[in-house]
C-alpha positions, 0 to 999 in steps of 0.5 A: 475500454480504451480510447486512443491518443498521444498520451501515454496508455496507463493501466488501472488495476482494481483488486476485488474480493467481496466488495461488490457495495463499492463497485458501483461508486469505484468504477463510475469515478474512473468513467469521469476521468479527465485523462482518456487514454487508460485500461482498467483491469479488474481483478476477482479474488474468488469473491462469493458476493455475486461481484463477477457477475455484478461487474459483467452487467454493469461495467462489462465493457469498460473493464477486462475482468480476471477471475481467480478461483480463490483468494490469492492475497493482494500481492499475487493478485496485483501480480496477476493484473499487472501481467495482464496489463499493457500501460506504460504506467501501473495505477493501483487503486483499491475497490473500495475508493472514488477518484477525483476526475482528475486523479490519473492525469494528476499522477500521469503529469508529475510522473512525465515530469522526471524519468527517474520517478518510478512511483507516485502517491496520491492524496487519500481522503476519508470517504466518510469525511473528505476533510480528513486525511487517510493517508499521504504517503508512507513514513516508516519506523526502524522495526519495520512498521510503517504508517500513512503520513498525515493520517487523521489530521484534518486536510488545511492545505498543509500537504498540497505541495509536490514533494519527495515522500518515501513511498506511497500507500498500495491504496491508490498509487502510480508505478512505472512499468519500467521500474516494475520490469527492473525491480520485479512483482510483489513479494507474494510471500507477504499475502496482505499488508506491507507488500506495497512497502516492500515494493516501494523500499525495493523501488528505492534500492534501485534509485528510483524516487517517488513523489506526493501529488496533491492534485490526485485525489482519492476518497477511500473508505478506511479497510472497507474490504477488511476490518481495520482492526481484525486479528488477521490484519495483526498477524500480517503486519506484524509478521511482515514488518519483520520480513521488511526489516530482514530483507531491507534495514542495514544490519546495525538496524537489523541487530537493534529491531528488538529494542525498537520492537519493545519501544513499541510494544511497550507504548501500544500496552500503554495504549491498550490500557488506556483505549489510545490508539490501534491497540486500545480499539483491538482491546476492545473487540479482543482479549489479551490471550487471544492478541497475545496468540496472534503475535505469537503466531506472527513471530513463529511464521516470520522466523520460519520464513527468515531463510526465505527472506535472507536469501531475497536480502542477498539476491537484492544486492544485484539491485542497489543503486543507493549508497548505505547514507542514503538508506540511513537518511531515509530513516531520519527524513521520512521517519514516524515517531513511536509515539505517533505510531503506538497511540494514534489509530 
């Protein structure tokens, strides 16, 4: 599992929940890494599909297995993995992925080039069609939603430069352990979706940089473990984007949140009617009433958690190392247009 070298130790953490069908390809790709000084920690979130027995029988000598008795969610599951890790760098990797042999090496090379780099984003391509981009870092919208940069574009070399991005996708991200020790763990209140946005913004608030590493290639089965168009995802994405705004956005932007939300949802309503974007896909699977109730539940849940999130906002002032102008700059440099957010899948 761990081979000694002069290179810094890296801890690769894979969270699994009923993803047995993906584990072989994912773990075999890690065995082929050119970078050798790493450990693999697989956290199983109460799977019932035989994942644990399969891992023990086939990869028991390669990974450290942690078994949770129930599905604790993305945030807390990864927190447990991080607490059991020993690396200078933490690499989160979805179970429905395949890593290029240079993946770990390229991420570490860039992270080691600057002590101010706290996060690195991978070049994530579609596992089904590697010519299609899944994600090359995240962009942000002023109501708290985010979207993968370059999503569904053809990979024609337009994202082949090392450059600063807003934050990485938790699908395949590097985090400096020193940064995590400073800013704290994933917020388990989020459970799933936008938890990578939460910790990424927190890292930026503390003055850490995020770099995109095009040589660190991952092939990803988009939403392989959960359906991309499920009410579970719609609920958590909508609730959690409100919590993101409450915790981190400057007050003037936060007060304008209803405006940005109405603008987005109006376009999504149009997309549902014309079968465009994620809203069009949701409408194919669910009735308008089901979608309405899901959003209503999300808003009630967000309001219920508002006092807790506001307290976290106040607590985060101790971490802040950036000016207000820098925060406003994020919304300009790393913004996503409402049209792209609402009308693209």
